[in-house]
Legacy VTK file of the C-alpha trace (Angstrom):
# vtk DataFile Version 3.0
C-alpha trace
ASCII
DATASET POLYDATA
POINTS 163 float
163.131 134.804 51.547
162.531 131.814 53.275
164.504 128.665 53.008
162.448 125.293 52.740
163.402 122.101 53.971
163.913 121.167 50.417
166.036 124.181 49.891
168.227 123.143 52.633
168.450 119.620 51.574
169.486 120.814 47.811
172.298 122.778 49.733
173.555 119.420 51.396
173.622 117.753 48.164
175.567 120.576 46.706
177.995 120.212 49.453
178.368 116.750 49.704
179.179 116.318 46.179
181.237 119.238 45.638
184.962 119.424 46.503
184.037 122.520 48.825
185.597 122.239 52.324
184.108 125.202 53.846
180.443 127.611 53.473
179.973 131.117 54.705
176.720 131.749 54.317
175.503 135.608 55.081
172.213 137.096 55.152
170.433 140.007 56.466
168.983 137.670 59.577
171.822 135.515 60.060
175.698 134.460 59.504
176.759 130.837 59.231
180.229 129.141 58.687
180.525 125.454 58.287
183.708 123.548 57.942
184.049 119.916 56.486
186.326 117.880 58.884
188.737 115.253 57.908
186.100 112.340 58.019
183.689 114.167 55.462
181.260 115.700 58.079
180.398 119.189 58.342
180.715 121.238 61.503
179.052 124.354 62.560
182.252 126.787 63.129
179.955 130.175 63.694
176.241 130.998 63.907
175.367 134.517 64.629
171.469 135.313 64.500
169.626 138.228 64.663
165.851 138.602 64.966
164.046 139.880 61.857
162.277 143.256 61.828
158.970 141.951 60.856
157.061 145.206 60.777
158.686 148.472 59.745
158.592 151.362 62.330
155.772 152.803 60.173
153.755 149.807 59.980
153.933 149.208 63.574
152.968 152.414 64.317
149.882 152.608 61.751
148.392 149.286 63.225
148.915 149.504 67.277
148.333 145.749 68.473
145.663 146.664 70.938
143.546 148.185 67.886
144.201 145.231 65.786
142.830 142.327 68.142
139.645 141.211 68.973
138.202 141.047 72.374
138.906 137.291 72.252
142.283 137.682 71.539
142.785 140.027 74.384
141.858 137.438 76.806
144.140 134.961 74.768
146.842 137.282 75.171
146.456 138.250 78.988
146.525 134.663 79.735
149.629 134.032 77.477
151.448 137.608 78.634
153.263 136.125 81.754
154.416 132.810 79.677
157.868 132.649 78.205
158.139 131.100 74.533
160.952 128.815 74.018
161.771 129.727 70.168
163.874 127.935 67.447
166.758 130.136 66.178
167.120 128.377 63.109
164.835 126.406 60.253
164.905 122.833 60.475
163.106 119.934 62.049
162.352 119.988 65.608
162.688 116.837 68.065
161.278 116.577 71.256
163.654 113.472 72.001
167.004 112.673 71.640
166.425 109.549 69.333
163.157 107.608 68.004
161.459 105.802 70.807
163.398 107.750 73.594
161.162 109.671 76.086
160.544 113.459 75.425
163.148 115.820 76.704
160.203 117.799 78.405
156.382 116.972 78.954
153.711 119.553 79.757
153.877 120.290 83.899
158.116 119.335 83.488
159.898 121.986 85.654
162.979 123.353 83.795
165.858 125.308 84.375
167.551 128.085 82.375
170.223 125.195 81.212
167.497 122.475 80.792
167.839 120.629 77.302
164.452 120.816 76.119
164.561 120.065 72.210
166.736 119.631 69.287
166.787 121.390 66.019
168.520 119.490 63.140
169.570 122.051 60.180
171.615 120.764 57.533
172.534 117.678 59.274
173.783 119.718 62.699
172.103 119.163 65.789
171.231 122.356 67.912
170.198 122.008 71.266
167.507 124.055 72.591
167.647 125.218 76.276
164.605 126.311 78.173
166.374 129.748 78.934
164.065 130.505 81.684
163.103 128.579 84.979
159.561 127.382 85.697
157.270 124.765 84.131
156.289 123.790 80.795
152.731 124.586 80.048
152.324 124.211 76.294
154.300 122.591 73.564
153.652 124.067 70.504
155.640 122.174 67.890
155.039 118.503 66.819
158.079 116.102 67.357
159.806 115.608 63.654
158.042 118.827 62.219
159.676 121.432 60.172
159.608 124.513 62.183
160.572 127.970 60.754
163.152 130.279 62.490
162.077 131.953 65.393
159.013 129.456 65.589
157.414 128.866 69.446
158.250 125.627 70.401
156.774 125.766 73.641
155.851 127.833 76.632
156.936 128.026 79.968
155.529 129.478 82.950
158.390 131.307 84.927
158.973 130.771 88.527
156.915 132.969 90.729
154.551 134.188 88.106
LINES 1 164
163 0 1 2 3 4 5 6 7 8 9 10 11 12 13 14 15 16 17 18 19 20 21 22 23 24 25 26 27 28 29 30 31 32 33 34 35 36 37 38 39 40 41 42 43 44 45 46 47 48 49 50 51 52 53 54 55 56 57 58 59 60 61 62 63 64 65 66 67 68 69 70 71 72 73 74 75 76 77 78 79 80 81 82 83 84 85 86 87 88 89 90 91 92 93 94 95 96 97 98 99 100 101 102 103 104 105 106 107 108 109 110 111 112 113 114 115 116 117 118 119 120 121 122 123 124 125 126 127 128 129 130 131 132 133 134 135 136 137 138 139 140 141 142 143 144 145 146 147 148 149 150 151 152 153 154 155 156 157 158 159 160 161 162
């Protein structure tokens, strides 16, 4: 099951309209706890994410990646193998800048450190900071500003230092 942006908006409307002060949501992929503060805003108390197993072990063994890829894909994969993807931990809206009209956190060619803020993903009115998590140079930005992104989507790729 995938949550769409409309699903998230409907959940928010139900929470805002109801007498609820707390939300505990758990699926096979994540656990999320939210609490309404005294001012009526929601705060994220805990978030535990785990990557989904997209292929069962039997399926993965039956279709090796090398056999499934075309020769054109091999060269693209070889070029991208050394690049480190920056992925989103949540479904939401990706923002490249802190506010509309402001410069982007990073551009192609920007040097980044592990703790460099590279974007924000808004989920259920919560802003989640996305960090580079590797030192290097941004070589590709894959997600558009203000675009809806799925869980584990590649936002950008970084060429690590020394690669």
